[in-house]
Phi, psi and omega in degrees: 000125183280134182291152175300139181305327178300325182297317180295321180298314180297317179297322182292319177299314181297321180293324177294321175300316180296331181270001180081018181273166176299146178236352185222134175225130175261131184227114176279103181280351173200152170256359176294142179213138181262003176252172177224065186299135184290339186258009186221141180256358186300323185291346183277354185287330177066045180279163182243164178304337180292343181264044179220152178285149173286169175300320180298320177296319179295323177297317181292319178297320179299319180294318178294321178300321181298338178284342173273310183185159163279135193226150162279119182248121178267110178281123184223194181199220009053187179247109186303326185286358171287344174276114178297337180263024180302318174301324177289325175301311181296316181300319180297323178280327185288345180292335183230348186224185181245094181280143174228165177214159175237136185220152173280347172092348187301317189264005182283129176238169174300323183289311183282339172294317177290324181298319182291325179285322172302329182285345177120015179294134179270335180188156181226136175246133179254127180286123179209115187257344180221139171287334179283113184303319181298317181293317179299315181297319182294316179296324184272350175078013184221122173295135180090000184301317181296312180302318183289326179295319176297319178292327177295321177301316177297315177298316182289325176295319180284339187270357183294142182245353181227153183292339181279346191279136188230147178243131181239154162261130184240124180243146171261119180281122182232183186298333188243014182231017177296325177288350181267348187297311181294317172301326175293321176301313182294321177299313181300318180295324178298330181264013178073021184249155174274171186228137175222158182216152173218150180283150175300146176229132183291347178298329182283320184240346175082002182239113180290347179300338180280344185288142179292148177253161177080185182268131185235340188299314181301317180294317177299316181295325175297317177297321179297320180291334185272335187236111185297339181273358174273101193250008173304141182294135184298324175300319178296314181293324183302333186261010178302312180301318178295318179302319186273355180231064176110337175102161181261121181282170174083033180300136181261015178302133184095330180266310185250343181205156180201183188229146169235133185266188186294344180250007178089011181277131184266135173224165184290336177202172186290339179262014179236035184294341179284355180231068180295147181257359184145190181238136178292345180272328192239340185269144177300134180304323180296321178292321176297319178298318179296316178296319177297315178300319178295317177300322178295313183298326182271354188284127177238006181291140175218036191271342184237164171216048177296163176299323182294342173264298189299316181293324179289313180296335176300326183297340184266012173240145183306311183291317178299321179296309180298324179293329179282335190304313181302321178292313183295316185289324180294326178290311189286331181271352177085022179252161174045060175280341177261152178271019179270000000 
């Protein structure tokens, strides 16, 4: 009996992890954004659709990526759903990798939610930073942002076509929303969604005033123990205080994860776009891998503790690896896709 293609894809990713190859790539398929978040500067860039790769280019980039590794690819932006061809983008990536995406939820409809899952999306995260609608709308710079995010969670949950597909609520922890985290966890559970959190980083918006003060790790770990749908790795949460007070050393950017921007330029991480190492479209994969490894060896940055760093680095520690296994195995085996 021949195994399902997805099984081989999962096995290949795990083998690359065991061999120390990259397992995660963040890919900004657009820098267009329809929000004006107070804690982010990306929306101020004013990019146009002409500053994006075509589906054919993304297909070619995906093929080149597969020569480096089979990857979990986090599709970001900007706002990915501003691309009308997003299902085709996902299909191009899903042939060789495991695509996931993060959205603000505004453009999600019942139709395009089902289309992205039919195209091969493995999971979707909806950004929601406050359980209070007024606070969320103010922070995101758009009236109705909270309402549309909840609707997006409903559409994405209903649009799934496979047992392995998962919907998350993703929050950025800031100075004024620690008291909103548990209500957000409960809100996510009511909508059948899982919950994840990451700390604010001034690299994105440049203002440290948004960062939470004081100790938060103990409280977050308590919430995780209390709520089964809160699935951020305990190892990741444990280091929030260190991340907010000087930073976590030992970043594996370039070694275990890396970034591709809207034009296909490769960098060791999403916050190092000013130092591209080449193009996923034109540079030999082996050369890119050598440059990424060199960037990792020379990297001394400890400024962020994003999910794309902390959750991946947790896998390289015994406790973090064991802590992640229930989440990983339930996703890969097709069980427990709902947070109920």
